[in-house]
C-alpha positions in Angstrom: -0.1 0.3 0.1 2.4 2.5 0.5 4.8 1.4 -2.3 1.1 2.4 -4.1 0.6 5.9 -2.7 4.8 6.1 -3.5 4.3 5.7 -7.0 0.7 8.1 -7.4 3.3 11.0 -5.6 5.6 10.9 -8.0 3.5 9.8 -10.4 0.5 13.1 -9.8 3.5 16.2 -11.2 3.5 14.7 -14.2 -0.4 14.0 -14.2 -0.3 17.7 -13.6 1.5 18.8 -16.3 -0.5 17.6 -18.9 -2.7 18.7 -20.6 -1.8 22.5 -19.6 -2.0 24.7 -22.3 -5.8 24.5 -23.2 -6.8 25.4 -27.1 -8.6 28.5 -27.0 -11.2 28.8 -30.0 -13.1 32.3 -31.5 -16.2 31.1 -28.5 -13.7 32.1 -24.9 -11.8 34.8 -25.7 -14.8 37.4 -24.6 -14.7 34.6 -21.4 -10.5 36.4 -21.3 -11.1 39.6 -21.8 -13.1 39.6 -19.4 -12.4 42.7 -16.0 -11.2 40.6 -14.0 -12.5 40.9 -10.4 -9.1 43.0 -9.1 -6.2 44.3 -10.4 -5.3 43.0 -13.9 -5.0 40.4 -16.4 -2.2 40.6 -19.0 -2.2 38.0 -22.1 0.7 37.7 -23.2 1.4 36.5 -27.4 3.9 34.9 -28.5 4.6 32.8 -31.5 7.1 29.9 -31.2 8.9 31.7 -34.3 9.3 35.9 -32.1 12.8 36.2 -31.2 11.0 38.7 -28.5 8.9 37.3 -26.8 11.4 35.1 -24.7 12.4 37.6 -22.1 8.7 39.5 -22.7 7.5 36.4 -21.4 10.4 35.9 -18.4 10.0 39.7 -17.7 5.8 39.5 -17.1 6.5 36.9 -15.1 9.2 38.1 -13.2 6.1 41.0 -12.7 4.2 38.2 -11.6 5.6 37.4 -9.1 6.1 40.4 -7.1 2.4 41.0 -7.1 1.2 37.8 -7.6 -2.5 39.1 -5.6 -3.0 42.0 -8.5 -1.5 40.5 -11.5 -3.1 37.0 -13.0 -1.1 36.1 -16.1 -2.2 34.2 -18.9 0.2 32.8 -22.4 -1.6 32.3 -25.4 0.3 31.3 -28.5 -0.9 32.4 -32.1 0.5 29.0 -33.0 -2.1 26.5 -33.6 -2.7 24.1 -30.7 -1.9 21.0 -33.5 1.3 22.0 -32.3 1.2 20.8 -28.9 4.7 19.2 -28.2 6.6 21.8 -30.2 5.0 24.6 -27.1 4.3 22.7 -23.9 8.5 22.1 -24.6 8.8 26.2 -25.2 6.8 27.2 -21.8 9.5 24.4 -20.3 12.1 25.7 -21.4 11.2 29.6 -20.8 9.7 27.8 -17.7 6.6 29.2 -18.1 4.6 25.6 -17.9 3.6 26.9 -14.8 1.0 29.5 -15.7 -2.5 28.9 -17.7 -1.9 28.6 -21.8 -3.7 28.5 -24.6 -3.2 28.1 -28.0 -4.9 28.8 -31.3 -7.2 26.0 -31.6 -9.2 27.8 -34.7 -8.9 27.7 -38.8 -8.5 31.2 -38.9 -6.1 32.4 -37.0 -6.8 36.1 -37.9 -10.4 35.4 -36.4 -9.5 35.2 -33.3 -6.7 38.2 -33.5 -9.5 40.5 -33.9 -11.7 39.2 -31.6 -8.9 39.0 -28.7 -7.6 43.2 -30.0 -9.3 45.3 -33.0 -6.3 47.1 -33.2 -3.2 44.7 -33.5 -1.6 43.5 -36.7 -1.1 39.9 -35.3 2.4 40.8 -35.1 4.8 39.5 -31.6 5.5 39.8 -28.5 2.0 41.4 -27.4 0.6 42.5 -24.5 -2.7 42.5 -23.3 -3.7 44.2 -20.3 -6.5 44.3 -18.5 -7.1 45.9 -16.2 -11.0 45.4 -13.1 -12.3 49.2 -14.0 -12.6 47.4 -17.3 -9.9 49.8 -19.3 -7.1 48.7 -21.2 -3.7 48.5 -22.7 -2.1 46.7 -26.0 1.6 47.2 -26.4 3.3 45.1 -29.0 7.1 44.4 -29.3 9.7 44.3 -26.7 8.8 45.6 -22.8 11.3 48.7 -22.3 11.3 48.7 -18.7 9.5 52.3 -18.7 5.9 49.7 -20.3 7.0 47.3 -17.9 5.8 49.7 -15.1 2.9 51.2 -16.7 2.2 48.1 -16.7 1.7 48.0 -13.0 
């Protein structure tokens, strides 16, 4: 019995990590854009082929860790959920696997881009900040220290 419990305890973290990446459809976008009850929701949009995405994600994760009760961070890759293995491997290598993660699951990624932010042209990295008061901020490109300060 003890061996079984030990095996289960060792296996549990693997189960928790598996399947952390969820598909994002157009129908689910409005729920992501709802203002949080308090603080801010930061949606970090990135792509596998994006050179500036990793430093942005690292900076956003550090910001969230500094303000864990005020900032909700989630990542959304503009790559297809069909690339699940590559996306999950990249999230692990960037130490972002612990954050909620979504990947596009529509034949028309442009539709999801538009629904997320009608002012966005699809370039990555892109950061969307949704505040509890309903205000929003969108920033494209590599984040500067000044831009990071505006997020808080």
